[in-house]
C-alpha positions as CSV (number, residue, x, y, z in Angstrom):
1,M,45.5,-19.8,80.5
2,V,46.2,-18.2,77.3
3,L,49.6,-17.2,76.7
4,H,49.8,-14.3,74.2
5,L,53.0,-14.5,72.1
6,K,52.1,-11.7,70.1
7,S,48.9,-9.6,70.9
8,A,46.8,-7.0,68.7
9,P,43.4,-5.5,68.9
10,T,40.6,-7.5,67.7
11,K,38.5,-6.0,65.2
12,S,34.8,-5.3,65.5
13,F,32.1,-3.5,63.6
14,A,32.6,-0.4,65.5
15,D,36.0,-0.1,64.0
16,T,34.5,0.1,60.7
17,T,32.5,3.0,61.3
18,Q,34.2,6.0,59.8
19,H,32.0,9.1,59.7
20,D,33.9,10.7,56.6
21,V,33.7,7.4,54.3
22,A,29.7,7.3,55.4
23,A,29.4,11.1,54.2
24,R,31.2,10.8,51.3
25,V,29.1,7.7,50.2
26,G,25.9,9.3,51.2
27,A,26.7,12.5,48.9
28,I,27.6,10.3,46.1
29,V,24.5,7.9,46.4
30,D,22.2,11.3,46.5
31,D,24.0,12.3,43.3
32,V,23.1,8.9,41.4
33,R,19.7,9.0,42.8
34,R,19.0,12.7,41.6
35,D,21.2,12.8,38.0
36,G,21.4,8.9,37.3
37,D,23.7,8.3,34.5
38,A,25.3,11.8,34.5
39,A,26.3,11.3,38.1
40,V,27.7,7.9,37.4
41,R,30.0,9.2,34.4
42,R,31.3,12.0,36.5
43,Y,32.3,9.7,39.3
44,A,33.5,7.0,36.8
45,E,35.8,9.7,35.2
46,Q,36.7,11.3,38.8
47,F,37.7,8.3,40.4
48,D,38.8,5.7,37.7
49,G,39.6,7.9,34.8
50,W,37.0,6.2,32.7
51,T,35.6,8.5,30.0
52,G,34.3,5.4,27.8
53,P,30.9,3.8,27.6
54,T,30.2,1.8,30.7
55,R,28.6,-1.1,29.4
56,L,30.5,-3.5,27.0
57,D,28.8,-4.9,24.3
58,D,28.9,-8.6,23.2
59,D,31.5,-7.8,20.5
60,R,33.5,-5.6,22.7
61,V,33.4,-8.6,25.0
62,E,34.7,-11.3,22.8
63,E,37.6,-8.8,21.6
64,I,38.9,-8.7,25.1
65,V,38.7,-12.4,25.6
66,A,40.6,-12.8,22.7
67,T,43.6,-11.0,24.2
68,L,43.9,-13.6,26.8
69,D,46.3,-16.7,27.1
70,P,44.2,-19.9,26.5
71,Q,45.9,-21.4,29.8
72,V,44.2,-18.1,31.5
73,L,40.7,-19.1,29.9
74,E,41.1,-22.7,30.6
75,D,41.7,-22.0,34.2
76,I,38.8,-19.8,34.4
77,R,36.5,-22.6,33.0
78,F,38.0,-25.2,35.5
79,V,37.4,-22.9,38.5
80,Q,34.0,-22.1,37.5
81,D,33.4,-25.8,36.8
82,Q,34.1,-26.3,40.6
83,V,32.2,-23.6,42.0
84,R,29.0,-24.6,39.9
85,T,29.2,-28.3,40.7
86,F,29.0,-27.3,44.3
87,A,26.3,-24.7,43.9
88,Q,24.3,-27.1,42.0
89,A,24.4,-29.4,44.8
90,Q,23.4,-26.8,47.2
91,R,20.3,-26.1,44.9
92,D,19.5,-29.5,44.7
93,S,19.2,-29.9,48.6
94,L,16.5,-27.2,48.4
95,V,13.3,-28.9,47.8
96,D,9.7,-27.2,47.5
97,L,7.3,-29.0,49.9
98,E,3.4,-29.2,50.4
99,V,2.1,-30.9,53.7
100,E,-1.7,-31.3,54.8
101,T,-1.9,-30.3,58.4
102,L,-5.6,-30.8,58.4
103,P,-8.3,-32.2,56.2
104,G,-8.0,-30.1,53.1
105,V,-5.8,-27.6,54.7
106,R,-2.4,-27.4,52.3
107,L,0.6,-25.4,53.4
108,G,3.5,-25.0,50.8
109,Q,6.8,-23.8,50.4
110,K,8.7,-23.0,47.1
111,H,12.2,-21.4,46.7
112,V,11.8,-18.7,44.1
113,P,15.0,-16.7,42.7
114,V,15.3,-13.1,42.7
115,Q,14.3,-11.9,39.2
116,A,17.8,-9.6,38.9
117,A,21.0,-9.5,40.7
118,G,24.1,-7.2,40.9
119,A,27.4,-8.9,41.1
120,Y,30.3,-6.2,42.1
121,V,33.8,-7.6,41.4
122,P,36.2,-5.5,42.7
123,G,39.3,-4.4,41.2
124,G,42.2,-1.9,42.6
125,K,45.5,-3.0,42.1
126,Y,44.8,-6.2,40.4
127,P,41.9,-8.1,38.3
128,L,39.9,-10.2,41.0
129,T,38.2,-12.9,39.0
130,A,37.4,-15.3,41.5
131,S,34.7,-12.8,42.8
132,A,33.1,-13.0,39.5
133,H,32.7,-17.0,39.6
134,M,31.5,-16.7,43.5
135,T,28.7,-14.0,42.5
136,I,27.7,-14.6,38.9
137,V,27.7,-18.5,38.7
138,T,26.1,-19.1,41.9
139,A,23.5,-16.6,41.0
140,K,22.8,-18.5,37.7
141,V,22.8,-22.0,39.3
142,A,20.1,-20.1,41.5
143,G,18.0,-19.5,38.5
144,V,18.3,-15.6,38.5
145,P,17.5,-14.4,34.8
146,R,19.2,-11.1,34.6
147,V,22.7,-10.8,36.3
148,V,24.4,-7.5,36.1
149,A,28.0,-7.4,36.6
150,C,30.2,-4.4,37.2
151,T,33.9,-4.4,37.7
152,P,36.3,-1.0,37.9
153,P,38.9,-0.3,35.3
154,I,42.4,-0.9,36.7
155,R,44.9,1.7,36.1
156,G,42.7,3.2,33.2
157,E,42.4,-0.4,31.2
158,V,39.7,-2.9,31.1
159,P,40.6,-5.9,33.2
160,A,40.6,-8.4,30.5
161,A,40.5,-11.6,32.9
162,T,37.5,-10.4,34.8
163,I,35.7,-9.8,31.8
164,A,36.3,-13.4,30.6
165,A,35.2,-14.5,34.0
166,M,32.1,-12.7,34.0
167,K,31.1,-13.7,30.5
168,F,31.8,-17.4,31.0
169,A,30.0,-17.3,34.5
170,G,26.6,-16.1,32.4
171,A,26.7,-12.6,33.1
172,D,23.9,-10.9,31.2
173,E,25.2,-7.1,31.6
174,I,28.6,-6.5,31.6
175,H,29.9,-2.8,32.9
176,V,33.6,-1.3,33.5
177,L,32.1,0.7,36.4
178,G,33.5,0.7,39.8
179,G,33.1,1.8,43.6
180,V,30.0,3.4,44.9
181,Q,28.8,4.9,41.7
182,A,28.5,1.3,40.6
183,I,26.6,-0.1,44.0
184,A,24.1,2.9,43.5
185,A,23.5,2.6,39.8
186,M,22.6,-1.2,40.4
187,A,20.7,-0.6,43.3
188,L,18.9,2.7,42.4
189,G,18.7,2.4,38.7
190,T,19.5,4.6,35.7
191,D,18.7,5.0,32.0
192,T,21.6,2.8,31.6
193,I,21.2,0.3,34.3
194,A,17.8,-1.1,35.1
195,P,17.7,-1.7,39.1
196,V,18.5,-5.0,40.6
197,N,16.8,-6.8,43.6
198,L,20.1,-8.0,45.3
199,I,23.7,-7.0,45.1
200,A,26.6,-9.5,46.2
201,G,30.4,-9.2,46.1
202,P,33.3,-7.7,48.1
203,G,34.6,-4.4,47.9
204,N,36.5,-1.6,49.9
205,A,35.3,0.5,52.8
206,Y,33.4,2.6,50.2
207,V,31.6,-0.3,48.5
208,A,30.9,-1.9,52.0
209,E,29.3,1.6,53.3
210,A,27.4,1.9,50.0
211,K,25.9,-1.4,50.5
212,R,24.9,-0.7,54.0
213,Q,23.2,2.6,53.1
214,L,21.1,1.2,50.2
215,F,20.2,-1.9,52.3
216,G,16.4,-2.0,52.3
217,E,16.1,-0.2,48.9
218,V,18.1,-3.4,47.6
219,G,19.0,-6.5,49.1
220,I,22.8,-7.5,49.9
221,D,24.9,-10.5,50.6
222,L,26.1,-9.5,53.8
223,F,28.2,-6.7,55.6
224,A,31.5,-7.3,55.1
225,G,34.9,-6.1,56.7
226,P,38.8,-6.7,55.8
227,T,39.6,-10.6,55.2
228,E,40.5,-12.4,58.5
229,I,42.3,-15.9,58.8
230,L,42.6,-17.9,62.1
231,I,44.7,-21.0,62.1
232,V,44.2,-23.6,65.0
233,A,47.1,-25.8,65.2
234,D,48.8,-28.3,67.6
235,E,52.1,-29.7,67.9
236,S,51.8,-31.8,64.7
237,A,51.7,-28.9,62.2
238,D,54.2,-27.7,60.2
239,P,55.1,-24.1,61.3
240,F,56.8,-23.2,57.9
241,L,53.3,-23.8,56.3
242,V,51.3,-21.9,58.9
243,A,53.5,-18.9,58.6
244,V,52.8,-19.0,54.8
245,D,49.2,-19.2,55.1
246,L,48.9,-16.5,57.8
247,L,50.8,-13.9,55.5
248,S,48.5,-15.2,52.3
249,Q,45.9,-13.8,53.9
250,A,47.3,-10.9,55.4
251,E,48.3,-9.5,51.9
252,H,44.6,-8.6,51.0
253,G,45.3,-5.3,53.1
254,P,46.7,-3.5,55.9
255,E,43.9,-3.9,57.8
256,S,43.5,-7.7,57.6
257,P,43.9,-9.5,60.7
258,A,45.6,-13.1,60.9
259,V,45.7,-15.0,64.2
260,L,47.4,-18.2,65.3
261,I,45.9,-20.2,68.2
262,T,48.1,-23.3,69.1
263,T,48.5,-25.7,71.8
264,S,52.4,-25.5,71.5
265,R,54.5,-22.6,72.5
266,A,57.4,-24.0,70.5
267,L,55.4,-23.9,67.3
268,G,54.0,-20.4,68.0
269,E,57.4,-19.3,68.4
270,Q,58.7,-21.0,65.2
271,V,55.7,-19.6,63.2
272,L,56.7,-16.1,64.6
273,A,60.4,-16.5,63.4
274,H,59.3,-17.8,59.8
275,V,56.9,-14.9,59.4
276,E,59.6,-12.5,60.2
277,R,62.1,-14.2,57.4
278,L,59.6,-14.3,55.0
279,L,57.8,-10.8,55.3
280,P,60.5,-8.7,53.9
281,G,60.6,-10.6,50.6
282,M,57.3,-10.8,49.8
283,P,56.0,-8.6,46.8
284,T,52.9,-7.7,48.8
285,A,54.6,-6.7,52.0
286,D,53.3,-3.0,51.8
287,Y,49.7,-4.9,52.6
288,A,51.1,-7.8,54.8
289,G,53.6,-6.1,56.6
290,P,51.0,-3.5,58.2
291,A,48.5,-6.2,58.5
292,W,50.8,-8.4,60.8
293,R,52.4,-5.6,62.7
294,D,48.9,-4.3,63.7
295,W,46.3,-7.2,63.6
296,G,48.5,-10.3,63.7
297,Q,48.3,-12.4,66.8
298,V,49.8,-15.7,68.4
299,L,48.0,-17.3,71.3
300,V,48.9,-20.5,73.4
301,A,46.3,-22.5,74.8
302,D,46.2,-25.2,77.3
303,D,44.6,-27.7,75.1
304,L,42.4,-27.9,72.1
305,D,39.1,-27.8,73.8
306,E,40.4,-24.3,75.0
307,A,41.6,-23.5,71.3
308,Y,38.5,-24.2,69.6
309,A,36.4,-22.1,72.4
310,L,38.9,-19.6,71.7
311,A,38.6,-19.6,68.1
312,D,34.7,-19.4,68.4
313,A,35.0,-16.4,70.4
314,F,36.7,-14.9,67.4
315,A,34.0,-15.9,65.0
316,F,36.5,-15.3,61.9
317,E,35.9,-15.6,58.3
318,H,38.4,-18.3,57.5
319,V,39.3,-21.0,60.1
320,Q,42.1,-23.3,59.2
321,V,42.7,-26.5,61.4
322,F,46.2,-27.9,61.4
323,T,45.9,-30.8,64.3
324,A,46.3,-34.4,64.2
325,D,42.7,-35.0,64.0
326,P,41.1,-31.7,62.1
327,R,37.6,-33.1,61.3
328,E,37.1,-32.9,65.4
329,A,36.5,-29.1,64.5
330,L,33.4,-29.8,62.7
331,E,32.1,-31.1,66.2
332,K,33.9,-28.9,68.5
333,M,33.6,-25.2,66.4
334,H,30.2,-23.5,65.7
335,D,31.2,-19.9,65.1
336,Y,32.9,-19.4,61.6
337,G,32.6,-18.3,57.9
338,A,34.3,-21.4,56.5
339,L,36.6,-24.2,57.9
340,F,39.7,-25.5,56.1
341,L,40.7,-28.9,57.6
342,G,44.0,-30.5,57.3
343,E,47.5,-29.0,56.2
344,G,46.4,-30.1,52.4
345,T,43.7,-27.4,52.4
346,C,44.2,-23.7,52.6
347,V,42.2,-20.5,52.4
348,S,43.9,-19.5,49.2
349,Y,42.2,-22.7,47.7
350,G,38.7,-21.1,49.0
351,D,39.6,-18.1,47.7
352,K,40.4,-19.3,44.2
353,V,40.0,-22.6,43.3
354,I,38.3,-25.2,45.3
355,G,34.6,-24.4,44.3
356,T,32.9,-23.2,48.0
357,N,32.1,-19.6,48.1
358,H,34.5,-16.9,49.2
359,V,32.4,-14.4,50.0
360,L,31.9,-14.8,53.8
361,P,31.2,-13.0,57.1
362,T,33.7,-10.8,58.9
363,L,34.1,-8.9,62.1
364,G,32.1,-11.6,64.1
365,A,29.2,-11.8,61.9
366,A,29.7,-15.6,61.5
367,R,28.0,-15.8,64.9
368,Y,24.7,-15.0,63.2
369,T,25.3,-16.0,59.3
370,G,27.1,-17.8,57.0
371,G,28.4,-16.6,53.6
372,L,27.2,-16.1,50.2
373,W,25.4,-19.3,48.7
374,V,22.9,-20.2,46.1
375,G,20.2,-19.9,48.8
376,K,20.8,-16.0,49.0
377,Y,19.5,-15.5,45.6
378,L,16.4,-17.2,46.3
379,R,13.4,-16.1,48.6
380,T,11.6,-19.1,50.3
381,V,8.0,-18.2,50.0
382,T,5.0,-19.9,51.4
383,Y,1.4,-20.5,50.3
384,Q,-1.8,-21.8,51.6
385,E,-4.8,-23.5,50.3
386,I,-8.1,-24.8,52.3
387,T,-10.6,-26.9,50.2
388,D,-12.4,-28.7,53.1
389,P,-15.1,-26.3,54.3
390,A,-15.4,-28.2,57.7
391,S,-11.6,-27.3,58.2
392,S,-12.0,-23.8,57.2
393,A,-14.8,-23.5,59.7
394,R,-12.7,-25.0,62.6
395,L,-10.0,-22.4,61.8
396,G,-12.6,-19.8,61.6
397,E,-13.7,-20.5,65.1
398,V,-10.1,-20.4,66.6
399,C,-9.3,-17.4,64.8
400,G,-12.3,-15.4,66.0
401,R,-11.2,-16.3,69.7
402,A,-7.5,-15.8,69.3
403,A,-8.0,-12.5,67.5
404,R,-10.4,-11.2,70.0
405,V,-7.9,-11.8,72.8
406,E,-5.7,-9.3,71.0
407,L,-8.6,-6.8,70.4
408,F,-8.4,-7.5,66.6
409,E,-11.9,-7.6,66.0
410,G,-11.6,-7.4,61.9
411,H,-9.5,-10.5,61.9
412,A,-11.7,-12.1,64.3
413,R,-14.7,-11.3,61.7
414,S,-12.9,-12.9,59.1
415,G,-12.6,-16.5,61.1
416,D,-16.2,-15.9,61.9
417,V,-17.7,-15.6,58.7
418,R,-16.2,-18.4,57.4
419,A,-17.3,-20.3,60.5
420,W,-20.8,-19.0,59.8
421,K,-20.8,-19.9,55.9
422,H,-19.2,-23.5,56.0
423,A,-20.5,-24.7,59.6
424,G,-23.8,-22.3,60.3
425,R,-21.9,-20.9,63.4
426,R,-24.2,-18.0,64.8
427,A,-22.5,-14.6,64.9
428,D,-24.7,-11.8,65.8
429,W,-22.6,-9.2,64.0
430,I,-23.3,-11.2,60.9
431,E,-26.9,-11.6,61.3
432,Q,-27.2,-7.6,62.1
433,A,-25.0,-6.9,58.9
434,L,-27.1,-8.9,56.6
435,A,-30.2,-7.4,57.9
436,V,-29.4,-4.0,57.0
437,T,-28.1,-5.2,53.8
438,P,-29.9,-3.6,50.9
């Protein structure tokens, strides 16, 4: 029996459908499709107050990077090393293969990178350098030859730290451009930006809707909603640490859910008390406060098995496990974007420094997909080759029979002709066709 110490609705994809947003996004996409750069410049000025060139040349990038404290640059390089190391390990785990299934019948698989990717790095109030690491470094490890990076100005200024992160990550083009106009420009192409094959990166509701509407014309990483955190905790957890971590993700935005599932009512009540004391003093309380008020939950489960099952039902983006044996969750849980095991680990590490990718499924999408990783930039393609005539003839006979069951005569004849050519199998239609051939 689950006890609710604090209740709130649970978000779903239905909650993200805003017809006014969809209509506005559709209008901007149509304008960019029709007017290209002229529309992009118009919306850049309207929404971001940006009237300068969108693309930064190499000299301008160097000037911007030179304005930053060396410690900032060192930290960017450190974090990108962590992301690159893990992404390279992922890439190394993906091997091409070829097998011989019959004599002379070879079937193969190759992992081929997309030829151009777009990296969207959101801005808004603050520079979000970590999104540059996650999208650009990962694409480059995958072998993508051209990566276009876009980020909006912040209060009319170029976000220097984000530009540095884009440069160090290996972006081939850097644009000061945000919002729907950036997504549309990368997806559709303009005179300034050639179109890409796949777009990755988080963003606000308008960016998410633009990716949704353009999916099909361009690939995307995933459909994303507000950031989510869920913590599974037993009586051994530190309630202060739990409260701090819940609020760390609530500050992403006023609609970011933060949920605690615990086997200890006492711990749940202590966490609630800590949150109420911490919130008023948070500089980001304007976001974290509404998020906790409207979407925060504290649930008490009878035991850990029930807690893990309940956590799976949420299928949240981030799941922290603060229990006596946190690695048990690797066996007990199935539906999550990323697990963070033990009190030494937190979602903020995943967001900023540890090296795993922080672009993750939300709104229950963890039931069917994982997050952004090096494989997202790769297309797994197959090839086939038959060099043994007897095998071609054998497959041709089976193909003829199987295709005719489905009334696909053209398919059947492709098999027949090879059985005839390589094994002399008689086929009336072939003899009739050859008899009238000039």
